[in-house]
N, C-alpha and C positions, 0 to 999 in steps of 0.2 A: 539522227544526226551521223551525219560521215565523221570517219577517222581522219585527222590528220594526219597528213603523208609527210614523216621526217626523216624518209630515207636521204632526201638529198642535205640534209642538212649541215652533214660531218663537211663533206667535200665544199660546199658554198660557205663553212664558216673558215675550213684551212685556207681555201683561194681567196678569201677576203684578205687572214692574215699573212700569206705569203705576199700578196701586191701591197699591201699596206708596208711592211720591211722592204721593199725592191723599193716602194718610192720614198720612202725616210732615206732610204740608202741612198737614191740617186741624188735627195735633195742636200744631205749631208756633203758628198762627195764632190759638190761643186765650190766650197768657198777653199780657200788655200790657205794653208797655217805654214809659218814660215820654221825651216828644220830645223834653225837654232834658236829656241829662244832668251834673249837677256833681259837679267831685271833691266829696268828704269833708274837711274841715279834718281832718288827723291832728295830733294834742298826742300826743306822746309822753311819758309819765309814767314819771321814773325809778324803778323803786324801789330804795334803798339795803338791798343784801342785808349779812347782821352779818357778811362777812366781808371786806364793800366799805368798811366805815365806818374799820375802821382796819387797818396795815401787818400782816402777821402772815408768818411764817417758819418754814418745814416742818421741822422736822431729821429726818436719816434715824439710825435707832439706832444706825448704825456711827459716825456722825460724835461724838455724845454722848462726854463724857468716862468713863473704867472709873473704876467704884466700888471 
């Protein structure tokens, strides 16, 4: 059974990692980021749901008077 030659594994792995790093750097460098980000003004619009307009009570069928 022949011996597995691992002498080129190190350079292969290092070159692969360097290539991935360079590719990610190029991919990230394409994005444009604003130099001075400012927070957006948050205006909360409260929408009234029909059940919030009036007080309601839920009756369970067992608590209703028997007929």
